[in-house]
Structures are given as C-alpha cells and as structure tokens.
N, C-alpha and C positions, 0 to 999 in steps of 0.2 A: 503494499499500499504506500502511496506517495505521501499522503498526510492522514491525520485522524479526522475523519469527517465531522464528528460530533464536536470535537474541540474547535474545529475550524468554524462551524456554525455558532458556537458559543461567543467567541471573541468577536465575530462579525455582528453579534445581536440578532442572530437569525433562528434561534432556537426558542420555541414556546412550550410545546409538550412532546414528551417521548415515553414510550412504553418501557416497562423494565426489561432489561437484558438486551435492548436494541444495540446500545453502544458495544456491549461485549461481542455481539454477533458481527458488527461492522469492522471490529479488529481482528476477527478470527478468519475471515474468508471474504472473497469478492462477492458482493451481494447484488442481486438485480432489484431495483426499486423504481417505482414510477409515480408519476404526478399526471393528474388529468386536466385537459383544457377543453371547455365547451366551446364548440364553433359558432358562437353567437354572432360573430362578425367576420368579415374576411381579412381582417388583420388583428393581430395580438397588439395590446396596448402596453404602455410602460407599467400599468397595474399588474400585468401578467409577469413582470420581469422578476419579481421576488422569486417566484416558482421556477422560471426559467434558470435563475442564477443559482438556485438550489440544486437543480439537476447538474449544471456546470461544475459546481464545487463537488457534487457527488462523484461525477466522472473524473475530475481531477484527483480525488482521494483514491482512485483505482477501482471504483465500482461501476456497475453497468447501469446507465440511465435509460428509462423507457418513458417517452411522451405518449400519453394516450390521448387521442383527439376523439371527442365524444359524438361520433356520428349518430348513435342511438340515444344517448342522454341529451344531446342538443334538441331532440325532438320532444323532450319531456319538461326540462327546465328545473334547475336546482333552487329550492326555496331558501337556502342558507344565506342569511344576511339580506334577504329581500323583503320588501314590504308589499309587493304586488306580484302576481303571477306573470312570467315572461310570455311574450308572443312566441308561438311555436313556429318552426321553420319547416319548409318542404325539402324534400330530398335534394333537388337540384341546387337549392341555395346552400344547403349543408355541404354538399360535395365541393362546391366552388370554395366555400370558406375553408374547408379542410385542406385543399391543396394550397391555398395561399398561406395558411398558418405553418404547414409543413416546411415550406420554403424559408420562412422566417426563423423557424427552430434550427434549421440547418446552419444558420450563421453562428450559432452558440455552441452546438453540440458536434462532437466528432463522430461521424458515422462509419469511419474506415480507420480504426486504430487497434484492430485485433479482437482480443477476447472481450474487452469492455466497451465495444463499439456501441454507440447509442442506437436505439430503434424507435420507430414510431409505429403505433398500432391504433386500429379504429374499432371501437366496440361495436359498431354496426355489423362487423364481420361475424361476430358470434351471436348477436341478438336477432339477425334477420332470420335464423333458423328456428327461432322460438315462436310458438303460438301463445296466445294469453293463458289458455287452460293449462298448457304445459308448463308454463313458467310459475303459475300459482300453486300448481301440483308439486313440482320438483323443487322449487326454490322457497316460495312463499310460506310453506308449511314449517319452515325451519326458523321463522322469525315470528315472535309473538307481537301482537299489536301494542301490548303494554310497553314493550321494549322499545318499539319504534316511536311511541307517543312521548316517551321520556326524553327524546333528544331535543336539545334547545332549538334547532332549526325547525322543528315541528311545533314545540310549545309557544314560541314566539309568534307564530302565525294563527293560532287557534282562535284568537279573539277576532281577528279580522277575517278569518276564513281561508281555507285552502282546498284546492281540489284534489280528488283521488290521485290524479296524475302527478301532482307535486308530491303527495304523500309517499307514493310509490318510489320517489327518486332515489332515497337512501338504500332501499332494497336492490335497485338496478345498479347503483354505484358499488354496493356491497358485492354483488355477483361479479362485477368487473375484477375486483380483487381476487375473489375465489377463481375466476377462469384464468387470470394471469399466474396465480399461485400454482394452480394444477397443471397448466399447459406450458407456462414459460419459466417456472421456477422462481417467480417473484415472491420475495420474502418481506418486503418493505413498501408501504405506501406513504407518500409525503404529501403535505398540502398546506393551505393557510389555516390559521387556528379556527376559523368558522367551519372548517371541514372535519373537525375532530369526530363529531358524531357519525357522519357518514363513513369515515375511514374505519372507525371502530366496529360498525356494523359489518364491515368487510372481514375484520379479523374473526368477529363472532360467527359469521357464516362459514369461514374456513374451519373453525373449531367444530361447529355443529354438523356441517354438510360433509366436510372433508376429513374430520378427525385429525386436524393438523393445527399448526400454530403460524402466526405471522406477526409483523411488527408495524408500528406506526410512529410517525414523527410530524410535527407541525412547526410552522414558522409564525412569528407575530404578524398581525395585520399592520401595514406601515400607514401612518398619518403624518401629515405635515405638522410643523410645530404650531401652527395657528388653528390646528384642529380640523381643517379641511381634508378631504380625501386625496391620498397620494395617486398620482397619475392623471389628475385633472389640471387644466390650465384655464385661463379666462375664456378660451375658445372652445372648451370641452375636453374631451378625451385626448391624450397624446398617443398617437399610433405609431407602430413600427414600419408600416407601409408608407413610402414617400409619396404616394398619391393621396393619402389621408392627412398626413402631417410631413411637411417638406423637411428635408435635413437641416434647413436653417432654423425652422421653428422648433425642431427636436433638440438641436444643439443649444438654442436659447433657453429651453426649458430647464436643462440641467445647469447651464451658466447662471441663471437667475435664481437658483435654489438659496433659500435663507442660510446664513451661516450656521444656525442652530440645526438645519437639516442636513447640510452638506457632510458633516462628520459621520452621520448615520449612513447617508447614502453611498459614500465612497467605501465603506466597509462592506455594504450589501452588494453593490453593483460593480465593483471592480474586482479584477482577479489579481491584481497587485498584491505582493506579499505583506504580511503584517508589519515588517520592518520599514518598508518603504511607505505604507499608509500612515504609520504612526510618525514618520519623519515629515510627511506632508502636512499632517494635522498640527504638528508643533511649529512648522513654517508658517502655516496659515494663522495661527494664534499670535504670532509676532507681527504679522502684517496683514490683517484681514482685509484691508482695502484692495490688495492685490489679487484676491479671490483664487489663490492657488489651488484650493480644494475643488472648487467649482470647475475650474479650467481643466484640471487633470481628469476630472470625471467626465466632463462634457466631451473632451477629445477622445477618451477611450471608448465610450459608449457609442459616439457617433460613428467612429470608424468601424466598430463591431457590427452595428446595425445597418450601416449604410456603406461607406467606403472612405479611403484616404482623401480621394478627390472631392467627395461630397463635404468632408470635413473643411478642406481648404476653401472650398467655395462658400461654406457657411461662415468661416472665419473672414473671408474677403467681404461677404455680404454684411457682416457686423461692423466692419471698418467703414462701410459707406456712411452709416449714420453718424460716425464720429468724425467725418471729414478727412479720413486718412486714405481712402481707397483712391485708385487711379481709374482712368476710363478703361484701361486694358483690363483690369480686375473686373469691372462693371460688365464688360462685354462677355466675360466668361460665364456669367450667370444665366441660368435659364429663366423662362417666364414665371413659372410657379415660385421660384425662390425670390425673384425681385418683387413680385406682387406680394409675397409673404412679408418681406422687409418692410415694405411701404404700405402695409395693411392700414386703412384709415385715413391716409393722406388724400387731399383733393385730387380728383381726377378729371381730365378734360379730354375732348375727342378732337381729332384732326383728320381731315380727309386726305387719303394718300395721294390723291390727284393734286393737292395743294403743294406737295413736295417736288412735283415735276418741274424741272427748270429752276428750282430753288425758291424759298420762301423767306422774305425778309425777317430777320429776328424780331424787330420791334412789332411788326404786323402780327407775327405768330403769337407773341406774348400778350398784346393788348386787344387785338380785333378777332383773331381766329380762335383764341383759347380764353381770353379774359383773366389770365393770371394776374395781369395789371389792369387797373381801372382805366388808364389812359395810356396813349402812346407817349405822352410827355414823360410820365412816370416810369414807363418801361425803358425809354431811351436814357433817362438820367441814371437809373440804376445800372444799366449795361456800361454806360460811360464811366461810372464809379467803380467798375471792375466787381460788380455785386452779383452777376448773374453767371451760372455755370450750366452747361448742357452736357449731360453724361460725365459730370464731375470735372469738366474742362471749361475754364473761364472763356468767355466770348466777348467779342467787340461789336460795334454797331454795324460793321460791314458784314457780319456773319449771315450766311444764307442756310437755312434748314433744308437738307435733301434727304433722300432715302438712306444715305450713308449714316445719318445720325440716328437711324432706328436700331434699337438693341432688344435682345430677348423676343425677337420675332415681330412685335408691334409696339414697342414703347419707346418713348423719349423721356429721360429724367431731367427735370427743370429744378434747379436750386436757386432760390432767392435769398440773398444774405447768407448767413451761416447755418440757420436752422430750419428754414422753410423749403420743404420739398413738394414737387407736383409730378404726377404722372400724366403723361400725354399718350392717349391711346390712338394709334394710327389706324384708321378704318377704311 
C-alpha cells in the first residue's frame, strides 16, 4: 500500500463515520470499494468532487476504486437530504448523462494501472433483469419496514410525505452493494454522511441475504464558512462540463474562495502531499492578500478538470479585468470565456456591414453604439488616450474593420480604466 487511506482521510478532514474493523481491513489487503453517482444531470458538479477525491485518495492508497453510475437508481431518486421528490428521468436522458459523467470521472481516476485500475459500473445492468414481484420476493423479504423506517433519510420526510418509489430507494441501493459484494468482491462502500443509512442497509442485506460482512465509511458534508452550500456560486451550480461552466468561471470559483474555506478545500481537493499543503497554509497565513492557497488550488483543479491550456486562458482572462492583458492574449480566448469574463457589462450591437471599408471610431462609439452620448465626448476621450479597442489604445483616425473582431463576433471597448463594453457584430 502506498499510504494509509484512513489516516489520509483523517488529516484531510474527510472522515465522518467508519464501521469497526474497516481500517484494519484496509491495511491488510487491497480492497475494492465503491461510491455511487446518480446521473441526474449530464455533468458532475463540484459538489460531487468530495466523493470523486475520496476515490482518488482510495486508489492512491493502493486500493481498487469503483464508480457506480446509477442508471437504475436515477429512475427512482434518493430522498436523502431532499425536501421534495426528484423529477424522474427517461432512459434516453439517463444514458446521455451516464456517458457524459464517465468521461469526467476518467480525468480523475486511472483506468489502466494494473490490479487496482478503476472501474465504472452501471446498476441498470443488473436491475434490468429484475421484475417487481421477483425483487420484493427475493430481496424485499430480507428487510423489515421497521428497519427502513428508522433511517434518518426516511424519518425526515415522513411529515411532508414521500412516495413508495422514494421509500424503496435504500433497498435498491442496498442491493447494489450486495450485488457488487457477491459478483465483484467489493467489501467497502463510501459516500457522504447523508448516505450512512443507505450504505448500512447494504451491509445489513449482505449479512442477511449473503451471510457475509462488508464495511462502510462516510465523509462529512462540506459547507462554506458562511453556511451556504458548497458547490454553488451566484450563478448556481458549478459544473465540471465546460459547456455548463466555462474554465474561466470554474477557475474563478476556486480563486474566490474565502480564506477560511481555502485551507479546508486544499486538503480535500488537492493531491499535494501533507508537507506541501502545510507549507502552503503557513505561507498563506503570513501574506493572506497574496491568496497563495486559492491560486494553488485553482490551478491544480482547473488543469485536472479541463487542461493546462484552459488554465492559461482562464488566467489570461482574469488579467483582462485588471488591465494587464494584451490584445494577443485577448485574441486567444473563445467566445464563451470572453462572455463569461464580461457577464453583466453593457452590450451593444453593430451590423457587420458597417465594418466594410472601415468605420470611423468616433461614429462607432457615439452614433452606431451610443457607448458615448455624443460624438464630442467620444472624440475628447479618444484624443485623451482614454479609449482602447481590444486592450489597445486608439487614436481619432482609427477605422474599425472586421480585423477588430475577436472571439467570433465581439469587439471589446474600454472607456477609461474600469468601464468595459461588449460590441456584438451581427
């Protein structure tokens, strides 16, 4: 074994509950362990990353990680931590979501490293063979209603009501564990602390149906220092898919973490060693304004989820707002990134035909776009070296042409030091 997995989780603040004898098992042999992911969207979000990183640390400790994508359970919906029932998904949507999530998991886990290579399994593969009567006869009879009612995930919803569909979720998840124990040699299930009830239903089913034993381990639910849910930004969920959250916005999410959160985050989401992380924490404490923790974390995770090139583009995009970027850097950014950087700034439209043969800069600023209220004001600001097009200062003889269009259909206008405008060429 490369490291002691449980000790690794402890110092990283990632251990909440653990069954007796689990640590002993993990130090004696290579263990197959799994975590389930419900495919409720075609992208995993940063809220899933605690569990993803649990699997990463598990594999780095020499064990075999299995990611279960819930093609079957995604049709049911887990009531744990929910105040209302989920919308159920059709098979086509589920399959699309599954394939997307598999590609994202492959960026974190090693699927070709020998004996402890990661695997992805889909519980639809074994549930599709079940009929309802067969399941309640062969599986349901081994669990009492009293046992299932005692779970917090059920008790917390009884007052508001829950469907039989949701009530059955823990039995279905429990059977997942039993199936993987019996057919794949899986001895450990991991998950968030809200999953403890579902996981232990699995260990109980293994005991009753399989006359065997299995183990469980959970991680704490992560919240921000201000009490809000981790994984959310002002714009909603932060996704791993660049189509849903641009690499720039993803990078900014980690960069803008509060100091009180950054220390926890880097322990959980970085694979840096304890020595390196503790040194970074000490450096950060001496000069918090330099945001060394946030920068180290944002860089590492952005490269892992996206790429080195995406990181560099995100950093270049960040520089634009602080006035340090060049036109060359600006031209390397794609449309989504540029729109993400300047979300909320005033936008104007400019007909592409107006650029044919050149458009006088003063006319462009005051008549075609109304960025300035008058041509006199526009001319005065340009003459005073106060207007930049795509980060390059312009003079009154400047003619806007199609050569000034960046990121497909945009022209960036800067008035003074801090006032930005996007001109969409249509």
